[in-house]
LUMGU-939005 format. One line per 4 residues: for each residue z, x, y of N, C-alpha, C. Coordinates in pm, whole numbers, plus 50000, padded with zeros to 5 digits. Atoms other than C-alpha are relative to their C-alpha. Example, Ala and Ser with C-alpha at 12.3 -4.5 7.8 and 13.67 -1.06 7.14 Angstrom:
% LUMGU-939005
50000,50089,49881,50780,51230,49550,50000,50090,50120; 49994,49918,49881,50714,51367,49894,50073,49923,50109
END
This chain:
% LUMGU-939005
50087,50094,50102,86767,50342,63456,49989,49873,50056; 49977,50157,49969,86674,49987,63571,50038,49942,49845; 49940,50068,50128,86830,49742,63284,49835,49916,49978; 50098,50060,50030,86549,49630,63075,49992,49781,50040
49999,50147,50035,86441,49251,63131,50078,49918,49893; 49968,50082,50138,86591,48981,62891,49900,49875,49953; 50089,50139,50027,86363,48744,62714,50083,49895,49845; 49977,50115,50092,86482,48421,62539,49898,49959,49903
50134,50087,50083,86285,48337,62211,50059,49923,49901; 49974,50134,50099,86300,48010,62054,49895,49953,49890; 50032,50060,50089,86157,47935,61721,50007,49898,49954; 50063,50122,50033,86003,47592,61647,49930,49991,49836
50121,49979,50156,85817,47681,61287,49869,50005,50003; 50146,49992,49993,85481,47646,61214,49926,50052,49907; 50070,49900,50073,85220,47863,61050,50046,50104,49989; 49950,49849,50007,85358,48183,61128,50151,49993,49959
49882,49969,50097,85678,48093,60989,49997,49948,49884; 49998,50074,50123,85569,47945,60650,49949,50103,49958; 50035,49959,50141,85498,48132,60327,49986,49950,49883; 49960,50046,50073,85406,48045,60007,50107,49999,49914
49903,49966,50057,85658,47973,59776,49979,50050,49830; 50027,49899,50100,85471,48170,59513,49873,50015,49957; 50099,49956,50031,85189,48321,59370,49893,49909,50077; 50074,50080,49947,84918,48054,59486,50058,49878,50075
49952,50176,49954,85146,47782,59595,49917,50005,50174; 50031,50018,49880,85058,47622,59949,50111,50008,50085; 49853,49964,49879,85275,47763,60275,50086,49883,50034; 49895,50065,49961,85583,47600,60374,50096,50056,50093
49899,49889,49935,85827,47699,60598,50123,50048,49977; 49937,49907,50068,86009,47975,60521,50121,50095,50048; 49973,49864,49932,86085,48250,60785,50123,49985,50129; 49889,50038,49855,86377,48214,61057,49944,50111,50066
50007,49952,49863,86362,48363,61402,49975,50184,49968; 49998,49906,50039,86486,48676,61289,49863,50080,49890; 50112,49989,50077,86224,48712,61003,49898,50033,50100; 50105,49990,49901,85959,48656,61263,50009,50148,50113
49938,49895,49925,86093,48940,61481,50006,50132,49938; 50039,49835,50146,86131,49216,61181,49855,50012,49951; 50148,49945,50076,85732,49173,61105,49922,50048,50114; 50109,49975,49869,85620,49265,61479,50038,50182,49978
49999,49833,49929,85558,49680,61513,49997,49923,50156; 50039,49941,49851,85608,49837,61854,50084,49881,50090; 49881,50103,49941,85890,49558,61930,50110,50073,50109; 49883,49914,49892,86145,49821,62124,49866,50059,50130
50095,49924,49877,85776,49946,62319,49961,49843,50121; 50020,50100,49936,85780,49554,62473,50055,49985,50134; 49950,49986,49856,85993,49651,62746,50122,49831,50061; 49910,50109,49986,86224,49345,62705,50117,50024,49882
49843,50030,50117,86569,49269,62541,49971,49849,49925; 50048,50107,50094,86518,49004,62302,50160,49940,49991; 49871,50025,50066,86809,48715,62244,49934,49873,49889; 50053,50071,50112,86697,48468,61939,50033,49879,49935
49971,50106,50038,86721,48106,61880,49914,49923,49909; 50048,50077,50070,86643,47922,61561,50007,49875,50096; 49990,50140,49946,86556,47608,61740,49972,49864,49907; 50059,50096,50130,86335,47391,61455,49976,50083,49903
50099,49948,50167,86183,47455,61129,49887,49914,49996; 50106,50095,50012,85887,47233,61151,49873,50029,50025; 50085,49974,49961,85561,47212,61142,49943,49944,50133; 50081,50056,49941,85348,47161,61434,50005,49846,50014
50032,50154,50025,85234,46803,61352,50174,49892,50015; 49927,50107,50014,85567,46675,61325,50138,50007,50100; 49924,49976,49844,85784,46789,61657,49948,49895,50092; 50018,50147,49914,85848,46506,61918,49992,50043,50112
49958,49981,49890,85858,46491,62262,50137,50030,49985; 49854,50009,49963,86240,46471,62239,50022,50139,49971; 49999,49850,50047,86212,46806,62035,49975,50109,50133; 50003,49893,49926,86057,46977,62332,50049,49975,50103
49925,50026,49842,86269,46826,62631,50147,50034,49941; 49902,49933,50042,86540,46954,62420,50005,50135,50032; 50020,49869,50018,86376,47303,62411,49997,49988,50119; 49988,50017,49898,86325,47248,62738,50130,50024,50108
49867,49984,49954,86684,47222,62849,50026,50103,49952; 49926,49831,50118,86791,47515,62601,49915,50140,50113; 50070,49896,49916,86501,47721,62833,50046,50043,50097; 49935,49915,49866,86677,47669,63149,50139,50024,50001
49862,49935,50015,87019,47724,63013,49986,50155,50001; 49999,49858,50006,86883,48061,62907,49963,50054,50107; 50046,49948,49871,86712,48109,63220,50116,50053,50120; 49909,50017,49891,87011,48021,63441,50107,50124,49951
49940,49878,50055,87217,48297,63221,49953,50114,50033; 50074,49846,49939,86986,48550,63344,49855,50020,49940; 50131,49989,50054,86682,48551,63117,49896,50026,50099; 50084,50037,49930,86372,48650,63270,49895,49920,50020
50111,50147,50040,86139,48424,63090,50069,50029,49853; 49989,50033,50142,86102,48279,62740,49888,50007,49933; 50134,50036,50077,85886,48271,62447,50041,49919,49883; 50031,50108,50070,85813,47956,62245,49909,50032,49891
50041,49977,50097,85700,48039,61861,49992,49873,49960; 50026,50114,50068,85563,47743,61711,49843,49991,49922; 50144,50014,50054,85266,47572,61526,49933,49937,50053; 50130,49984,49901,84957,47563,61636,49957,49830,50039
50062,50150,49992,84879,47183,61582,49990,49950,50139; 49964,50074,49874,85052,47083,61920,50031,50072,50106; 49994,49901,49881,85071,47419,62124,49940,49965,50127; 50063,50021,49858,84849,47263,62417,50109,49913,50045
49919,50108,49946,85066,46957,62439,50178,50080,50025; 49890,49930,49959,85414,47149,62392,50034,50093,50093; 50025,49883,49899,85302,47418,62649,49988,49872,50133; 49992,50060,49890,85197,47141,62915,50116,49896,50034
49901,50057,50003,85480,46924,62845,50153,50077,50054; 49902,49911,49922,85708,47231,62940,49968,50029,50111; 50078,49951,49835,85510,47330,63221,50073,49847,50062; 49933,50110,49865,85590,46973,63378,50115,49971,50018
49856,49983,49984,85967,46989,63325,50057,50177,50040; 49924,49882,49944,86013,47341,63434,50000,50044,50109; 50042,49984,49837,86116,47423,63758,50061,50167,50064; 49938,49883,49952,86246,47788,63734,49877,50110,50045
50087,49915,50003,85991,48071,63839,50010,50103,49840; 49963,49898,50077,86097,48270,63534,49880,49939,49842; 50123,50017,50038,85764,48267,63307,50019,49965,49788; 49995,50032,50133,85761,48044,62946,49889,50018,49939
50159,49991,50077,85493,48147,62681,50055,49971,49860; 50012,50074,50147,85388,47983,62393,49877,50069,49927; 50118,49942,50157,85248,48129,62046,50022,49947,49956; 50030,50001,50159,85171,48110,61719,49959,50061,49938
50103,49926,50087,84923,48214,61413,49920,49897,49974; 50136,50074,50092,84622,48085,61285,50037,50039,49821; 49994,49967,50127,84723,48283,60955,50118,50004,49943; 49835,49971,50060,85053,48295,60759,50056,50101,49986
49940,49896,50043,85220,48586,60680,49920,50051,49875; 50048,49957,50136,85094,48581,60325,49813,50008,49979; 50168,50007,50006,84706,48584,60438,49967,50163,50071; 50045,49895,49941,84523,48894,60513,49966,49964,50127
50022,49964,49868,84504,48976,60879,50061,49865,50062; 49889,50120,49941,84795,48729,60976,50019,50063,50106; 49979,49951,49848,84814,48743,61344,50107,49941,50069; 49857,50035,49976,85162,48628,61372,50049,50136,50111
49894,49837,49939,85342,49000,61477,49883,50045,50134; 50101,49975,49872,85011,49067,61744,50056,49865,50071; 49992,50087,49910,85071,48742,61928,50179,49973,50041; 49799,49965,49927,85490,48794,61946,50006,50067,50061
49987,49876,49912,85429,49116,62086,49976,49930,50103; 50101,50031,49855,85162,48998,62333,50096,49916,50120; 49916,50099,49943,85390,48676,62413,50137,50092,50088; 49904,49936,49967,85695,48885,62456,49965,50092,50151
50048,49936,49883,85519,49124,62695,49981,49945,50112; 50039,50112,49904,85385,48864,62900,50134,49913,50067; 49865,50062,49958,85751,48664,62922,50061,50104,50101; 49932,49822,49925,85915,49039,63058,49929,49990,50129
50042,49958,49894,85639,49063,63299,50015,49929,50135; 49981,50063,49883,85692,49015,63678,49897,49914,50091; 50123,50042,49961,85324,48951,63719,49966,49821,49966; 50057,50083,50021,85347,48627,63574,50080,49909,50032
49874,50079,49909,85674,48455,63765,49928,49948,50088; 50060,50160,49900,85594,48126,63944,49893,49944,49928; 50075,50092,50039,85315,48035,63691,50020,49931,49922; 49976,50146,50074,85480,47783,63492,50049,50084,49830
50041,49987,50145,85458,47766,63148,49855,50055,49933; 50128,49938,49998,85154,47994,63001,49953,49982,49845; 50022,49948,50132,85009,48012,62608,49897,50119,50008; 50102,49877,50016,84906,48369,62480,49962,50020,49868
50059,49991,50065,84702,48413,62217,49914,50106,49991; 50119,49943,49959,84457,48641,62071,50018,50139,50138; 50004,49926,49892,84578,48895,62377,49948,49932,50143; 50067,50075,49896,84436,48612,62622,50108,49910,50057
49923,50039,49891,84666,48443,62922,49926,49874,50015; 50072,50134,49948,84595,48058,62928,50113,49936,50093; 49960,50073,49958,84731,47819,63203,50058,49873,49890; 49902,50149,50080,84983,47508,62997,49844,49909,50066
50064,50074,49962,84718,47300,63211,49880,49955,49990; 50111,50011,50030,84415,47415,63124,49965,50025,49815; 50030,49923,50134,84441,47544,62736,49994,49851,49885; 50022,50124,50106,84340,47351,62411,49943,50112,49912
50045,49945,50139,84278,47420,62035,49886,49965,50001; 50182,49993,49995,83895,47480,62006,49980,50015,49839; 50070,49975,50136,83862,47563,61632,50145,49962,49918; 49898,50033,50108,84083,47438,61318,50062,50135,49916
49974,49897,50098,84101,47763,61162,49945,50168,50038; 50021,49906,49948,83972,48044,61399,50114,50086,50059; 49881,49935,49911,84226,48279,61499,49994,50062,50161; 50033,50004,49835,84047,48296,61853,50005,49847,50068
50049,50154,50008,84130,47889,61842,50037,50002,50127; 49961,50040,49891,84260,47871,62181,49908,50019,50129; 50027,49963,49840,84070,47845,62525,50020,49911,50097; 49960,50092,49869,84071,47690,62866,49828,49960,50047
50134,50046,49948,83738,47517,62903,49957,49955,50112; 50003,49974,49894,83777,47416,63250,50003,50106,50098; 49962,49887,49888,83866,47761,63411,50039,50136,49933; 50010,49887,50060,83884,48007,63154,50153,50084,49986
49909,49925,50002,84178,48263,63069,50052,50075,50124; 49971,49933,49896,84402,48366,63350,50032,50145,50025; 49979,49878,50045,84456,48714,63210,49982,50022,49849; 49936,50005,50153,84543,48882,62897,50064,50167,50010
49944,49884,50049,84770,49166,62742,49885,50126,49946; 50112,49895,50073,84631,49517,62697,50067,50132,50012; 49922,49884,50003,84827,49820,62609,50126,50007,50043; 49853,50009,49960,85155,49676,62648,50005,49925,50146
49991,49976,49859,85039,49587,62988,49922,49838,50031; 50058,50112,49966,84984,49217,63179,49900,50022,50143; 50043,49984,49917,84663,49188,63341,50002,49854,50054; 50066,50058,49974,84577,48892,63540,49894,49987,50112
50130,50004,49989,84258,48787,63634,49996,49898,50134; 50028,50103,49905,84306,48463,63851,50128,49930,50010; 49861,50087,49978,84612,48248,63954,49965,49849,50025; 50078,50117,49970,84552,47853,63937,50027,49932,50115
49936,50072,49906,84629,47616,64190,50163,49944,50041; 49833,50018,50013,84960,47530,64330,50066,50101,50088; 49980,49909,49944,85157,47694,64545,50092,50118,49894; 49960,49847,50089,85219,48077,64363,49974,49939,49864
50038,50031,50136,85017,47918,64061,50059,49885,49940; 49953,50064,50034,85265,47663,64006,49937,49818,49974; 50065,50150,49999,85164,47266,63872,50057,49953,50118; 49957,50095,49905,85198,47071,64181,50022,49873,49970
49976,50121,50024,85240,46764,64021,50162,49966,50005; 49844,50028,50006,85635,46632,64087,50039,49848,49909; 49924,50140,50067,85855,46375,63857,50074,49916,50067; 49870,50054,49967,86040,46108,64022,50163,50010,49878
49880,50028,50048,86392,46040,63916,50083,50094,49965; 49952,49932,50078,86628,46237,63713,50052,49987,49880; 50013,50017,50102,86738,46307,63387,50096,49887,49926; 49921,50106,50061,87019,46030,63362,49939,49866,49994
50062,50146,50042,86762,45783,63414,49853,49985,49906; 50089,49951,50071,86534,45887,63165,49989,49861,49871; 50011,50120,50098,86390,45573,62896,49940,50084,49905; 50057,49941,50106,86337,45717,62594,49940,49871,49920
50103,50067,50024,86203,45399,62477,49883,49963,50015; 50114,50028,49961,85893,45446,62643,49857,50033,49896; 50090,49957,50108,85568,45451,62431,49862,49967,50060; 50100,50028,49892,85239,45534,62586,49872,50057,49868
50163,49997,50079,84863,45466,62375,49954,50091,50042; 50076,49943,49967,84611,45681,62359,49849,49950,49930; 50103,50056,50056,84283,45509,62260,49837,50076,50025; 50113,49888,49996,83948,45722,62206,49884,49897,49983
50114,50103,49963,83636,45546,62306,49873,50033,49900; 50058,49942,50140,83379,45530,62004,49842,49906,50002; 50139,50104,49948,82980,45385,62012,50033,49939,49867; 50012,50148,50067,82993,45018,61898,50176,49952,50034
49881,50024,50030,83370,45027,61965,50013,49856,50036; 50005,50150,49940,83446,44624,61974,50131,49952,50035; 49885,50026,49968,83770,44628,62100,50143,49975,49981; 49917,50069,50099,83999,44524,61830,50103,50084,50056
49897,49913,49994,84217,44817,61888,50077,49974,50194; 49921,50017,49870,84285,44786,62266,50040,49903,50034; 49879,50137,49983,84360,44413,62263,50105,50020,49945; 49870,49974,50083,84602,44528,62010,50106,50076,50065
49917,49960,49899,84755,44710,62253,50092,49945,50097; 49923,50050,49897,84875,44494,62519,50115,49917,49917; 49908,50048,50013,85213,44382,62497,50085,50129,49873; 49966,49916,50089,85291,44687,62245,50043,50154,50043
50004,49875,49895,85264,44980,62507,50030,50026,50129; 49959,50002,49841,85418,45056,62825,49891,50065,50104; 50107,50014,49915,85110,45230,62943,49907,50095,49902; 50059,49940,50090,84795,45348,62796,49861,50121,50050
50099,49901,49977,84542,45640,62805,49873,49968,49935; 50113,49980,50083,84181,45571,62741,49925,50138,50007; 50085,49889,49948,83981,45857,62655,49846,49945,50024; 50159,50042,50027,83606,45771,62746,49902,50089,50029
50149,49878,50049,83251,45906,62691,49986,50070,50151; 50119,49886,49883,83112,46181,62949,50149,50008,50123; 49946,50008,49870,83241,46141,63331,50113,49866,50033; 49900,50056,49938,83453,45851,63255,49982,49812,49957
50046,50126,50044,83261,45564,63068,50039,49931,49891; 49964,50073,50096,83340,45265,62868,49870,49920,49924; 50086,50126,50025,83106,44978,62658,50052,49859,50114; 50013,50133,49851,83026,44713,62937,50126,49868,49902
49904,50102,50051,83201,44442,62689,50121,50006,49979; 49914,49944,49988,83493,44615,62703,50124,49985,50107; 49957,49948,49842,83541,44603,63085,50115,49857,50019; 49890,50114,49958,83727,44255,63112,50136,50026,49951
49900,49956,50083,83996,44365,62827,50059,50103,50084; 49942,49850,49994,84030,44673,62996,50051,49963,50161; 49966,50037,49865,84101,44529,63342,50114,49881,49970; 49866,50082,50023,84330,44261,63214,50094,50080,49950
49898,49907,50066,84563,44534,63063,50009,50058,50127; 49884,49894,49881,84593,44762,63394,50049,49919,50088; 49909,50079,49924,84693,44440,63538,50158,49959,49943; 49821,50033,50027,85006,44449,63325,50060,50162,49961
49911,49907,50005,85053,44813,63255,49898,50137,50075; 50113,49871,49946,84904,45161,63375,49908,50033,49924; 50090,49982,50080,84587,45247,63232,49926,50130,50048; 50039,49892,49916,84477,45586,63303,49830,50037,49891
50111,49945,50082,84129,45711,63223,49948,50123,50009; 50042,49875,50058,84007,46038,63073,49901,50037,49941; 50128,49966,50022,83722,46200,62963,50023,50077,49836; 49981,49989,50113,83694,46219,62580,49936,50178,49921
50079,49838,50032,83488,46571,62597,50111,50112,50019; 49908,49965,49959,83802,46733,62707,49946,50167,50054; 50053,49905,49875,83662,46937,62969,49911,49925,50154; 50087,50044,49882,83530,46879,63318,50136,49888,50037
49903,50085,49934,83700,46587,63550,49972,49858,49984; 50041,50083,49992,83662,46241,63541,49925,49981,50162; 50027,50031,49870,83456,46138,63851,50035,49856,50033; 49949,50126,49892,83483,45863,64128,49914,49904,50009
50114,50050,49884,83144,45753,64297,49864,50045,49888; 50125,49971,50015,82875,45883,64070,49902,49890,49917; 50055,50092,50100,82796,45582,63840,50088,49876,50033; 49914,50077,49978,82832,45246,63915,49970,49839,49912
50047,50137,50087,82725,44996,63647,50155,49941,49955; 49847,50015,50044,83005,44806,63449,50023,50087,49886; 49938,49955,50103,83208,44999,63241,49965,50169,50039; 49997,49841,49950,83131,45349,63472,50116,50029,50040
49897,49952,49962,83386,45546,63624,50047,49964,50111; 49992,50096,49865,83353,45354,63961,50034,49883,49975; 49949,50132,50016,83377,45016,63827,50156,50019,49967; 49877,50003,50025,83644,45092,63619,50144,50076,50109
49851,49961,49917,83895,45244,63881,50015,49926,50104; 49990,50088,49917,83793,44981,64085,50067,49846,49971; 49920,50098,50052,83936,44737,63866,50156,50047,49951; 49845,49960,50008,84278,44934,63866,50012,50121,49871
49965,49881,50044,84210,45208,63625,50048,50126,50069; 49982,49850,49931,84361,45580,63707,49959,50112,49923; 50070,49904,50080,84141,45832,63667,50104,50127,49993; 49880,49863,50071,84314,46148,63492,49971,50132,50067
50088,49924,49922,84064,46382,63710,49963,50114,49861; 50049,49925,50135,84036,46679,63491,50123,50024,49875; 49880,49986,50131,84366,46641,63244,49882,49980,49878; 50053,50061,50167,84235,46584,62878,50078,49908,49956
49952,50129,50013,84321,46270,62725,50198,50031,49900; 49811,49974,50052,84670,46439,62535,50113,50055,50137; 49967,49949,49880,84754,46614,62861,50089,49907,50082; 49989,50120,49954,84725,46272,63003,50103,49865,49999
49909,50044,50069,84929,46126,62795,50123,50015,50018; 49865,49960,49977,85240,46301,62836,50023,49999,50150; 49907,50041,49831,85243,46295,63246,50003,49896,49976; 49966,50143,49989,85177,45939,63218,50146,49970,49918
49824,49996,50068,85502,45928,62926,50095,50045,50116; 49856,49946,49899,85706,46147,63153,50035,49912,50177; 49960,50068,49856,85641,45943,63478,50058,49835,49944; 49930,50096,50012,85726,45629,63312,50157,49972,49931
49847,49971,50028,86000,45750,63142,50107,50023,50104; 49940,50001,49900,86147,45833,63447,49993,49925,50116; 49969,50077,49893,86084,45537,63646,49913,49962,50063; 50113,50000,49898,85760,45600,63831,49974,49826,49994
50048,50092,49945,85628,45319,64003,49850,49999,49964; 50131,49942,50023,85224,45248,63964,49943,50083,50125; 50049,49915,49918,85182,45411,64276,50025,50133,50026; 49959,49910,50028,85351,45687,64217,49936,50091,49903
50057,49994,50135,85178,45711,63878,49849,50055,50046; 50112,49984,49980,84876,45683,64084,49972,50174,50073; 49980,49892,49886,84958,45966,64328,49991,50118,49925; 49982,49855,50053,85050,46226,64066,49856,50012,49903
50103,49946,50050,84735,46196,63882,49914,50041,50112; 50068,49945,49872,84557,46218,64214,50008,50156,50023; 49950,49855,50026,84764,46519,64243,49924,50116,49899; 50055,49881,50131,84654,46688,63910,49837,49963,50007
50148,50009,49985,84268,46610,63989,50001,50132,50102; 50060,49896,49918,84306,46882,64263,50117,50135,49951; 49938,49911,50061,84532,47096,64028,49903,50148,49914; 50128,49916,50077,84175,47291,63870,49945,50076,50145
50096,49850,49909,84075,47494,64216,50099,50111,49990
END
């Protein structure tokens, strides 16, 4: 009989690991990794051996980029030691960002699967055990090798580059508006419907430099355009951030009166133009008015392609932290544009 694949499980905390301190008290971090796995029925049928790591016990909103990069290093060590895949269990507030950041730095073919829960164990219909079981099945499956980091939630399998949390409370909170799910887990089996672009479905954007050259002081801002924005926050960014993502209207538009400030800032630091809609790409040639996507990119802003603002910020952060120059940054976002097909 063939040996069962080994899956490394990392718990970070979040709703899935919370419980009321007593009675009707609000939920707080309480459960260990062992507690979480003990709550999963059918674990022996997941088809994998399991090693468990209590990595953090934090709400999703309190995780940092440093936490996720430390996690990526731990995942890499487990894979190098023979793990077939990894499962990350965390709070849902930041799953889309954690998954994408892991995807950017994960170089192995072993799948990394991120999951969590919308209802803590003290609520009726808690979804954590089912999500953990599906994630374990996915991480052990050879069908997902080479597909990087994935999010498994409600039995759906999503690519990290597309997924986003689209509802504050629903147990089906996660979706991929630009692409749809890649597949699903059903009856203990992984079904793959489609693969994202790139060699074997992997994210095609490479990062420059190496870990020894990472600048941990890099600060990247995110500014969302709103009706009547007077530009005060935009002007305040000058001299305070090393890069900026602007979440523009529609396909990449801003108020005409902000164009001079944006152009001036884009000559000082990399400024990436994304869409605040969260689905669909920033265009390049459709509109030509002052503040349009064509106008802004002609003035030095870098189009984010299909990446939504939080993901564009993470890519820009890693590029700057690893010493990328402006043309390398522009090339990385050009590659990201074609990673949706």
